[in-house]
C-alpha positions, 0 to 999 in steps of 0.5 A: 696361526698362518694368518699372523704376519710374524708367523709367516715371516718366521716360516719364510726365513727358517723353513726354506723347504715350505712351498705354500703357506695359507690360512683358513680364509683361503681353504677354497683356493687350495687348487689355485694356490697349488697351481701357482707353486707347481706351474710358477716354481715359486713359494707362495705365502697367501695371507690376503682375505675377504672378511665378507666372503663365505665359500660354499661347496668346499668338500668335507671329509667326515670321520664316522657316519653318526655325528657331524660338525656343521659350521654356521658362521666364521670369525668373531667380533668380540675382541676378548683381550686374551684371544687372537681369533678376531685378528686372524679369522676376521669379522663374523660372517654367517652362512645363509640358512638355506645352505645350512639346511641343505647340508643338514638334510644331506647329512640326514640322507647319509644316515647321520643322527647327530650334528653340532653347529659350530661358530666362535659365537653362535649366539651372534648368528645372523646379525650380518644377514639383514633378515630376521634369522637369528640363531634361535630361528636357525635352530627352529628351521633345522628342527622343523625342516630336517629329520635330524635326531640330535642337535648340539651347538657351540660356542655360546657367548654369555653376553648374547644368549637370548630368552628366545634361544633358551625357549627354543632349546626347551621347545624342541626335543631334538635340541640336546639338553646341554649347554656350553657357556664359557664363563672364563672367570668368576670375578667381575673385575677380571671379566672387565679386563678380559673384555667379556661384556658381562658381570658375575651377577649377569652370568649367574642370572643367565644360568638361573634362566636356563635352569628355570626352563631346563631343570636337568640341563647339563652345563659345561664351561671354559675357565682361564687361570692366571689371567694377568692381574688375577689376585687371590680374591679374583681367583676365590671368586672363580672357585665360589662361582664354580661351587654355586653353578656346579658345572657338569664339566669345566675345560680349564686352561692356564693363561697363555700369552698370544702375541698381538692381543692386548693382554700380552702387553699387560704388565702384571703377569701372574707368577708361574708357581701361583698359577699352577697352585690355583689351577690344581685347586680349581681342577680338584674342585671341579673333579669333585663336583663332576663326580657328585653329579655323576653319582646321581646316575647310579642305578638310573636308566639313560638314553644313549646314542651308540657311537661304536665299540669302546676304544679302551675295551672292545668288549663294550660299546660307547656312546653319549647321553643327551647331556653329553655324558659318556656311557660305556656299556655291554650289549649282546648285539652290535647297536652302533648308530642306534639309540638305546636305553642303558642301565647304569651300574657303575659311575666314574668321574668322567663317564658312566658304565652299564648294560643294554636294557632296550633298543629304542630306534 
């Protein structure tokens, strides 16, 4: 937000009590920027950035000691017509693999069991490094050189997911059998207007490839409802794709205009009441599918990495399966941070419930 010029100008004019404004590009410069404010007695608005720069060694405060987020790259080169990210976060910049490996090894030494590798489009990792280290190779390096138990990653752009990445996911058991693959729309016409660089058919073919190698994989996605120009036919295409793919979960969003993006200037904005009606239909469909998928777990035994006591019921523990299903379960002892087997005896739309069967590790 603070890397958008019109926002900075608004803060300057309206909020005279704000002394310092800077964006994520300058996070590593916080001590220097604070010194300028305190020593100079001036208000500082630092919006300059170096798009090729990746600052290493910035201290990270982590919450918990079981799961950690590890950024592998910054920025984005895709310029989807609805998204402000490339304009404010700059071009894609990959961290060196040795720096990522060092961070993961440190996390393992501190007792972390699971990491999620982060990037606006992790499938583009390494394109700017000038060597052969793509995202599939990075995953291989982490699996072969660290003792981390579980690896997840997000986000994967459908246009860039490779056969090599799909193969590596199946090869290493540390890589969770879960994939977040944002589709945004089931209409090829709308995907073109969004500048997504793939068609409905290409997306479905990618899903087919993934499931051929990982039959039980948990698939999640992002979907935008009410993108400018979305017709009834376009929306029906989205519903039919959701029905065909059968995602475990979909993060559904109502289109929101972002100043500075091409879509914000599109003339054919969809009426609010139409968007709301479509959104409700999509939500109902996905809720039904999610519940049907979860119903298959009734009576099954699943492996769970326990994250601690449930926030809603202190008599139960909570954790996640490899497929990222939330499991709340009873246990006679504290199994936080342990991998356990749980017998499922109750199914909800968004979670599973059961009881401890066995401690694995």
